[in-house]
Structures are given as structure tokens and as C-alpha cells.
Residue frames as qw, qx, qy, qz and C-alpha x, y, z in Angstrom:
[[0.486, 0.003, -0.342, -0.804, 9.85, 2.41, 13.80],
 [0.251, 0.057, 0.895, -0.364, 6.95, 0.39, 15.28],
 [0.169, -0.408, -0.793, -0.420, 3.66, -1.18, 14.17],
 [0.140, -0.187, 0.221, -0.947, 0.98, 1.22, 15.35],
 [0.673, -0.068, 0.217, -0.704, -2.08, -1.02, 15.78],
 [0.858, 0.114, -0.403, -0.298, -3.57, -4.48, 15.78],
 [0.947, -0.313, -0.070, 0.011, -2.20, -7.70, 17.22],
 [0.777, 0.093, -0.108, 0.613, 1.45, -6.70, 16.63],
 [0.057, -0.948, -0.052, -0.309, 1.04, -3.17, 18.00],
 [0.425, -0.847, 0.321, 0.016, 4.34, -1.85, 19.32],
 [0.888, -0.036, 0.314, 0.335, 6.47, -4.45, 17.53],
 [0.130, -0.744, 0.350, 0.554, 9.63, -2.84, 16.13],
 [0.808, 0.560, 0.169, 0.069, 10.13, -2.92, 12.34],
 [0.553, -0.462, 0.326, 0.612, 13.84, -2.91, 11.45],
 [0.531, 0.845, 0.052, -0.048, 14.80, -0.60, 8.61],
 [0.735, -0.361, 0.329, 0.470, 18.24, -1.54, 7.35],
 [0.596, 0.395, 0.428, 0.554, 18.40, -0.07, 3.86],
 [0.101, -0.453, 0.039, 0.885, 19.62, 3.38, 2.95],
 [0.164, 0.049, -0.529, -0.831, 17.32, 5.08, 0.49],
 [0.244, -0.474, -0.838, -0.116, 14.22, 3.38, 1.93],
 [0.178, -0.238, 0.141, -0.944, 11.65, 6.01, 2.95],
 [0.157, -0.323, -0.923, 0.141, 9.34, 4.20, 5.38],
 [0.288, -0.647, -0.380, -0.595, 5.82, 5.54, 5.87],
 [0.008, -0.339, 0.547, -0.766, 5.87, 7.34, 9.20],
 [0.113, -0.268, -0.909, 0.299, 3.92, 5.85, 12.09],
 [0.212, 0.413, 0.321, -0.825, 1.64, 8.93, 12.27],
 [0.414, 0.305, -0.457, -0.726, 0.78, 8.54, 8.58],
 [0.312, -0.028, -0.940, -0.133, 0.12, 4.79, 8.95],
 [0.036, 0.338, 0.749, -0.568, -2.16, 5.43, 11.94],
 [0.342, 0.421, 0.038, -0.839, -4.12, 7.99, 9.94],
 [0.392, 0.203, -0.713, -0.544, -4.38, 5.71, 6.93],
 [0.276, -0.150, -0.949, 0.021, -5.69, 2.72, 8.90],
 [0.146, 0.380, 0.543, -0.735, -8.01, 4.96, 10.89],
 [0.414, 0.349, -0.249, -0.803, -9.50, 6.10, 7.53],
 [0.429, 0.110, -0.826, -0.348, -9.84, 2.50, 6.33],
 [0.622, -0.268, 0.350, -0.647, -11.39, 1.35, 9.58],
 [0.754, -0.055, 0.615, -0.223, -13.05, -2.08, 9.47],
 [0.738, 0.588, -0.191, -0.270, -12.39, -2.47, 5.74],
 [0.175, 0.625, -0.760, 0.035, -8.99, -4.05, 6.48],
 [0.525, -0.186, 0.774, -0.301, -10.26, -6.98, 8.53],
 [0.723, 0.245, 0.642, -0.073, -10.54, -9.98, 6.25],
 [0.488, 0.821, -0.045, -0.293, -9.39, -8.07, 3.17],
 [0.829, 0.193, 0.195, 0.488, -6.82, -8.63, 0.45],
 [0.127, -0.949, 0.083, 0.276, -4.17, -5.87, 0.74],
 [0.787, 0.390, 0.087, 0.470, -1.49, -4.99, -1.84],
 [0.346, -0.846, 0.110, 0.391, 1.55, -2.92, -0.78],
 [0.731, 0.581, 0.106, 0.341, 3.32, -1.60, -3.89],
 [0.340, 0.644, -0.337, 0.596, 6.88, -0.15, -3.71],
 [0.728, -0.592, -0.341, -0.054, 6.79, -1.61, -0.19],
 [0.130, 0.738, -0.449, 0.488, 10.29, -0.56, 0.92],
 [0.119, -0.341, 0.781, -0.510, 10.38, -1.49, 4.63],
 [0.357, -0.246, -0.875, -0.214, 7.02, -3.25, 4.29],
 [0.025, 0.074, 0.590, -0.803, 5.56, -1.23, 7.15],
 [0.528, 0.066, -0.045, -0.846, 2.19, -0.50, 5.54],
 [0.716, 0.021, -0.622, -0.316, 1.56, -4.14, 4.63],
 [0.369, -0.017, -0.811, 0.453, 2.70, -5.25, 8.08],
 [0.267, 0.034, 0.379, -0.885, 0.16, -2.85, 9.60],
 [0.684, 0.056, -0.333, -0.646, -2.53, -4.44, 7.36],
 [0.622, 0.027, -0.781, 0.048, -1.47, -7.91, 8.51],
 [0.153, 0.006, -0.685, 0.713, -1.46, -6.78, 12.16],
 [0.377, 0.119, 0.243, -0.886, -4.96, -5.32, 11.76],
 [0.621, 0.191, 0.677, -0.347, -6.56, -8.48, 10.45],
 [0.532, 0.508, -0.418, -0.533, -6.11, -8.55, 6.65],
 [0.945, 0.022, 0.300, -0.130, -6.68, -12.07, 5.34],
 [0.821, 0.260, 0.235, 0.450, -4.01, -11.69, 2.64],
 [0.066, -0.924, 0.165, 0.338, -1.14, -9.25, 2.17],
 [0.814, 0.341, 0.181, 0.434, 1.14, -9.01, -0.86],
 [0.254, -0.819, 0.183, 0.480, 4.30, -6.86, -0.80],
 [0.755, 0.525, 0.206, 0.335, 5.90, -5.77, -4.06],
 [0.159, -0.901, 0.259, 0.311, 9.26, -4.03, -4.46],
 [0.778, 0.582, -0.221, 0.087, 11.94, -4.19, -7.14],
 [0.034, 0.720, -0.624, 0.301, 14.73, -4.03, -4.56],
 [0.767, -0.010, -0.640, 0.038, 15.94, -7.50, -3.63],
 [0.260, 0.128, -0.641, 0.711, 17.28, -6.23, -0.28],
 [0.435, -0.145, 0.208, -0.864, 13.91, -4.74, 0.67],
 [0.820, -0.054, -0.395, -0.411, 12.12, -7.99, -0.26],
 [0.639, 0.064, -0.699, 0.315, 14.57, -10.01, 1.85],
 [0.004, -0.163, 0.523, -0.837, 14.08, -7.66, 4.81],
 [0.654, -0.133, -0.004, -0.745, 10.27, -8.06, 4.63],
 [0.831, 0.013, -0.540, -0.135, 10.64, -11.86, 4.35],
 [0.426, 0.145, -0.688, 0.569, 12.96, -11.93, 7.38],
 [0.277, -0.164, 0.380, -0.867, 10.56, -9.85, 9.45],
 [0.783, -0.072, -0.238, -0.569, 7.67, -12.12, 8.45],
 [0.708, 0.069, -0.683, 0.169, 9.71, -15.08, 9.68],
 [0.148, 0.151, -0.612, 0.762, 10.24, -13.35, 13.05],
 [0.432, 0.024, 0.320, -0.843, 6.48, -12.67, 13.44],
 [0.334, -0.004, -0.853, -0.401, 5.27, -15.95, 11.93],
 [0.146, -0.348, -0.875, 0.304, 3.18, -16.81, 14.99],
 [0.124, 0.462, 0.308, -0.822, 1.53, -13.42, 14.98],
 [0.437, 0.443, -0.252, -0.741, 0.56, -13.57, 11.30],
 [0.237, -0.072, 0.960, 0.132, -0.07, -17.30, 10.90],
 [0.423, 0.562, 0.664, -0.253, -3.72, -16.67, 9.93],
 [0.299, 0.814, -0.091, -0.489, -2.62, -14.18, 7.22],
 [0.834, 0.323, 0.301, 0.332, -1.69, -15.42, 3.72],
 [0.133, -0.867, 0.218, 0.427, 1.51, -13.51, 2.91],
 [0.802, 0.376, 0.273, 0.375, 3.48, -13.12, -0.30],
 [0.193, -0.785, 0.231, 0.541, 6.56, -11.03, -1.12],
 [0.744, 0.543, 0.311, 0.233, 7.21, -10.38, -4.80],
 [0.377, -0.572, 0.262, 0.680, 10.51, -8.90, -5.94],
 [0.424, 0.442, 0.609, 0.504, 9.48, -7.13, -9.12],
 [0.011, 0.043, 0.115, 0.992, 8.90, -3.72, -10.65],
 [0.334, 0.347, 0.612, -0.627, 5.38, -2.57, -9.66],
 [0.542, 0.464, -0.172, -0.679, 4.24, -1.85, -13.20],
 [0.368, 0.247, -0.866, -0.231, 5.46, -5.29, -14.37],
 [0.084, 0.115, 0.903, -0.406, 3.69, -6.88, -11.40],
 [0.439, 0.414, 0.353, -0.716, 0.41, -5.08, -12.19],
 [0.552, 0.484, -0.379, -0.563, 0.64, -6.08, -15.87],
 [0.087, 0.350, -0.930, -0.069, 1.58, -9.71, -15.24],
 [0.650, -0.180, -0.592, -0.441, -1.86, -11.17, -14.79],
 [0.045, 0.120, -0.784, 0.607, -1.78, -11.31, -11.01],
 [0.284, -0.498, -0.807, -0.140, -4.89, -12.70, -9.41],
 [0.169, -0.161, 0.259, -0.937, -7.08, -9.96, -8.11],
 [0.077, 0.810, 0.029, 0.580, -9.05, -8.37, -6.98],
 [0.407, -0.057, -0.548, 0.729, -7.52, -6.62, -4.03],
 [0.217, -0.814, -0.536, 0.055, -9.64, -4.68, -1.53],
 [0.160, -0.954, 0.100, 0.233, -6.98, -2.06, -0.86],
 [0.776, 0.348, 0.030, 0.525, -4.02, -1.19, -3.05],
 [0.332, -0.892, 0.061, 0.301, -1.44, 1.00, -1.37],
 [0.739, 0.464, 0.063, 0.484, 1.24, 2.58, -3.61],
 [0.356, -0.871, 0.103, 0.324, 4.25, 4.53, -2.41],
 [0.779, 0.461, 0.108, 0.412, 6.20, 5.14, -5.61],
 [0.499, -0.088, -0.066, 0.860, 9.22, 7.47, -5.72],
 [0.040, 0.770, 0.350, -0.532, 8.03, 10.98, -4.93],
 [0.439, 0.539, 0.418, 0.585, 7.37, 13.08, -8.04],
 [0.281, -0.586, -0.256, 0.716, 8.47, 16.48, -6.69],
 [0.032, -0.280, 0.310, 0.908, 8.40, 18.27, -10.03],
 [0.584, 0.427, 0.368, -0.584, 5.03, 16.92, -11.23],
 [0.329, 0.483, -0.618, -0.526, 6.35, 15.23, -14.38],
 [0.115, -0.004, -0.992, -0.054, 5.31, 11.69, -13.51],
 [0.624, -0.190, -0.113, -0.749, 1.63, 10.72, -13.58],
 [0.010, 0.153, -0.956, 0.250, 1.81, 7.93, -11.02],
 [0.490, 0.220, 0.611, -0.581, -1.91, 7.92, -10.24],
 [0.666, 0.492, -0.163, -0.536, -2.87, 7.81, -13.92],
 [0.401, 0.413, -0.808, -0.126, -0.39, 5.03, -14.74],
 [0.113, -0.061, 0.925, -0.358, -1.42, 2.92, -11.75],
 [0.564, 0.315, 0.401, -0.649, -5.15, 3.48, -12.30],
 [0.624, 0.469, -0.418, -0.465, -4.81, 2.42, -15.95],
 [0.304, 0.303, -0.902, 0.042, -2.92, -0.78, -15.02],
 [0.261, 0.060, 0.796, -0.543, -5.35, -1.58, -12.22],
 [0.636, 0.390, 0.148, -0.649, -8.33, -1.09, -14.51],
 [0.557, 0.467, -0.588, -0.355, -6.83, -3.05, -17.43],
 [0.356, 0.202, -0.902, 0.139, -5.97, -5.99, -15.21],
 [0.654, -0.495, -0.334, -0.465, -9.12, -5.83, -12.99],
 [0.512, 0.129, -0.664, 0.529, -7.04, -5.76, -9.82],
 [0.133, -0.114, 0.448, -0.877, -9.36, -3.70, -7.56],
 [0.002, -0.409, -0.905, 0.121, -12.49, -5.10, -5.99],
 [0.033, -0.684, -0.511, -0.520, -15.75, -3.24, -6.62],
 [0.442, -0.873, -0.201, -0.050, -15.72, -1.78, -3.11],
 [0.787, -0.177, -0.055, 0.588, -11.95, -1.33, -3.14],
 [0.011, -0.992, 0.041, 0.119, -9.75, 1.72, -2.85],
 [0.719, 0.372, -0.117, 0.575, -6.37, 2.84, -4.26],
 [0.432, -0.877, -0.024, 0.211, -4.25, 4.69, -1.71],
 [0.636, 0.554, -0.121, 0.523, -1.30, 6.79, -2.91],
 [0.521, -0.721, -0.050, 0.454, 1.45, 8.24, -0.76],
 [0.537, 0.642, 0.141, 0.529, 2.92, 11.26, -2.51],
 [0.367, -0.029, -0.232, 0.901, 4.94, 14.36, -1.68],
 [0.017, 0.703, 0.563, -0.434, 2.66, 16.98, -0.07],
 [0.061, 0.658, -0.120, -0.741, 3.79, 19.67, -2.51],
 [0.195, -0.048, 0.807, 0.555, 3.53, 17.59, -5.65],
 [0.527, 0.210, -0.108, -0.817, 0.74, 18.15, -8.16],
 [0.156, 0.071, 0.985, 0.034, -1.62, 15.21, -8.27],
 [0.516, 0.071, -0.194, -0.831, -4.78, 14.85, -10.29],
 [0.725, 0.063, 0.600, -0.331, -7.55, 12.26, -10.35],
 [0.157, -0.103, 0.850, 0.493, -7.13, 9.68, -13.09],
 [0.494, 0.004, -0.375, -0.785, -9.98, 9.53, -15.59],
 [0.721, -0.224, -0.575, -0.314, -12.83, 7.55, -14.05],
 [0.594, -0.236, -0.604, 0.476, -11.46, 7.87, -10.51],
 [0.238, -0.839, -0.112, -0.477, -12.45, 10.20, -7.67],
 [0.276, 0.262, -0.641, 0.667, -10.48, 11.34, -4.65],
 [0.556, -0.614, -0.503, -0.245, -12.54, 10.42, -1.57],
 [0.580, -0.787, -0.036, 0.207, -9.96, 11.50, 1.06],
 [0.622, 0.503, -0.160, 0.578, -6.80, 13.55, 0.94],
 [0.472, -0.882, 0.005, -0.004, -4.65, 14.86, 3.76],
 [0.495, 0.628, -0.438, 0.412, -1.08, 16.11, 4.19],
 [0.782, -0.608, -0.037, 0.135, 1.14, 15.05, 7.05],
 [0.427, -0.649, 0.366, 0.513, 4.29, 17.19, 6.89],
 [0.121, 0.517, -0.585, -0.614, 6.03, 16.37, 3.61],
 [0.068, 0.076, 0.977, 0.187, 3.72, 13.40, 2.93],
 [0.552, 0.112, 0.033, -0.825, 0.21, 13.39, 1.49],
 [0.276, 0.131, 0.952, -0.007, -2.18, 10.43, 1.47],
 [0.486, 0.199, -0.237, -0.817, -4.78, 10.28, -1.28],
 [0.406, 0.136, 0.895, -0.123, -7.53, 7.66, -1.31],
 [0.357, 0.215, -0.452, -0.788, -9.21, 7.11, -4.67],
 [0.614, 0.233, 0.717, -0.233, -12.27, 5.12, -5.65],
 [0.109, 0.015, 0.735, 0.669, -13.03, 4.00, -9.16],
 [0.438, 0.305, 0.260, -0.805, -16.25, 5.66, -10.29],
 [0.525, 0.212, -0.644, -0.515, -16.68, 3.07, -13.05],
 [0.445, -0.175, -0.874, 0.086, -17.54, 0.54, -10.32],
 [0.487, -0.715, -0.298, -0.404, -19.82, 0.76, -7.34],
 [0.487, 0.090, -0.553, 0.670, -17.19, 1.70, -4.76],
 [0.416, -0.835, -0.341, -0.114, -18.23, 3.09, -1.47],
 [0.306, 0.545, -0.372, 0.686, -16.16, 5.89, 0.15]]
């Protein structure tokens, strides 16, 4: 698996952990193509980061600050090790890896706001979990998304997903068994 764009384009990302479901290169390319220039100079949050690939793409593409969150200690160590390997490439980027459950992290009074929040929680194939609603509520309650910011969810392409109250889907596209959904908060003056 490789970084698909920016200053680290082509750099290999090692994935050592079983059970980690990295976001495919094609999906990452599509995501960052959709975000365009928004990433440069932004604050990017990668929730349930796993391999850390999405946050690494953001760092490679000029984000000013990237935070990775995962409850798996092994995943956090892997991201930290990779950041050590590419320290010269990301020296201008403020990086932070937090080993914590994403809902605890969002509720813990973290300093926001973030310009992009990417969440790749465990796929809800039977539609019983309301990940978008839970995340949107925590993001709103803790004022973690900038006024022009977006929440990006990676979900199973067949799963049922709705817009949380006060949020609108501005882009949605399936890539095989993966679907990307980009939300904006209609209670703020977000731009899609």
C-alpha cells in the first residue's frame, strides 16, 4: 500500500496488523480529489485510523496538523513508527497519535476545531449502529468541526446510512465494498 499524492507520493505504508482494514489507494485518491485545496494548511483528524493511511495522505498533501486516533495500541505504535521514518518529509506538519476509543476522544474536551474529520469505524453491515448520528452528536456537543469543515465517513457500500439531524450529505460514492460519505453541518455556514 502506497501514499497516492503529495510530497510523499509513492512511499510505501507498512500494514502489519491482522484485522486492520486500510482504506484502499483508489478510495484515498477519490477522497482527496474531492477535498481538493481544502487540505493544504488544514487541521485533519483521522478517527479509527488503523494503518494511518488517510491521515498520512493528509500530511503528504500539506495539512498543517494531523491527529490519528485508534484504540489499538499496536496500530498507534505502527503509525508512530512510520512517522519517525518520514520525519523529514512531514517536519512542517504538527502530528499527534492518540491511543484511545474514538468516542472517548471526541468527548474528552480535545481542542478543535478540525477542518476535516475522517472516520472509518467498524463497518455496520446490518444497519444497527448509527455511527454518523453518534459522531455528529459528539462533534456538535464538543464543537470539534470548523464552520467550513466536513465530516467524512467510510462505510460499507451496502449498509444503510442516514444523515444525522442538522447534517447534509454533500457527496457520496461507492468504490466496490466501500462507500465514502461527506457531510456538512447545516447548523453552521459550511461550504460544500
